[in-house]
C-alpha positions, 0 to 999 in steps of 0.5 A: 532484454530491451534497453528500457524496461517495464514500469510495474506499480503496486500502489495498494490498496491498504489492508490487502496483504501489502505488508506481507507482499513487501516483506516477501519482496525485501526478503528476496531482494537479491532475486528481485534485483536480478531483473528489477530495480525495487522501490518501496516506502523506504525509498519513496518516503518524500513521494508517499508523504506528498500523496498522503497530503494530497489525499487530505487537501486535494491541493494540485500544487502538492502534485507539483512538489511530487515531481521534484521528489520523483526526479530525485528518487529516480535520478540515478537508476541505470538504463540496464534493461531491468524493470522498475518495480514499485510497491507502496500503498502510500501512493494511494493516499491515506487509508480511508478513516484517517482524519479528513479522508473519507475514501480513496477518491484522491488515488486515481489522480495521484496514480495518473500523475505518477504513471505519466511521470514514470512513463516520461522518465523511462521513455516507455509506454509499458507501465503496468498497475496491479491493485490488490483488493479485499472482500469489503466486510473484511477490509472495513473491519481491518481498516477499523482496527488499524485506525484504533491502533494508529491514531486517536479514533473514538468511533465504535465499530457500528459508527465506523461501519456506518460512516465509512462503508462506502470506502470499502467499495473499490469499484468506482475508484478502479473505474476512475483509474481505468479511464485515466490510464492507458492500460487498465489496472490488474485487480488481485484480490487478497483471497486469491493472492493468499492461495499462491505458493509464495503468498501475496508477494508471489501472486503480485509478481505473477500478476506482472507476468514474471516468467521466473519460477519462484521455487526456492524463494524465501516465504514469509508469514502474514504480517502487520495483523491488526489487534485481536478481539481482546485488544481492539476494545482496549485501544478504543477505551484508551483512545476515549480516555484522558491520557495525553497523546504521548502517554496514549501512544506509549501505552498502545506501543506497549500493548502492541509489542506485548501482543506481537503486532506488526512483527515478522516471522519467516514462513 
């Protein structure tokens, strides 16, 4: 192997099979780490938190804080020839529809900064980005249900669709990233990734040209599914109720646990 390696980044987008992908990576961590240092949200929380803040505020000073956080996270990575593999949709900022976040317009700025930092930190020009995407209609519907669960959103589906439909068009964001980065991102549609024998996780590794066969790797079932057709209207009703925030969270947690939302099973 070369003394220093490729940097492989999967920064989302949200609701494109990212949870299933990351569960696959984690369940196969020992195999992954034979050729790459793996970083996900559990490792990148300070950086992801700053990316979320930037997506709400657009304050460039937040990016300066990000540099310090990145320095700490990657300070002790040995120069052993392995790739750096990053998968964390929080690096794209908030999911559009979050209060104060209309779209992914912050994502190209965040990613450009991140790629520049990692290229310098690891002294490599071989920084590759794969963006997972999804059919706009299904993405928007998934985002809507996610927000019903995640915070006190009171919009019904037609109102959410009218307000945030432009956010489901990833093309302008991808074009902005392509113009800012030395290497244009690879696009991996969820509909294509789901056909891979190991699902979206295997498809992500294939997008990064991993030569290793994936036979024998542990598969995982789809995870972090949104509320079903019976549950999401109940979340909307609860969000519009006069429950306190704590009581609202407790009730949505109870219903989610009862329905098995965000649970994982082996494939």
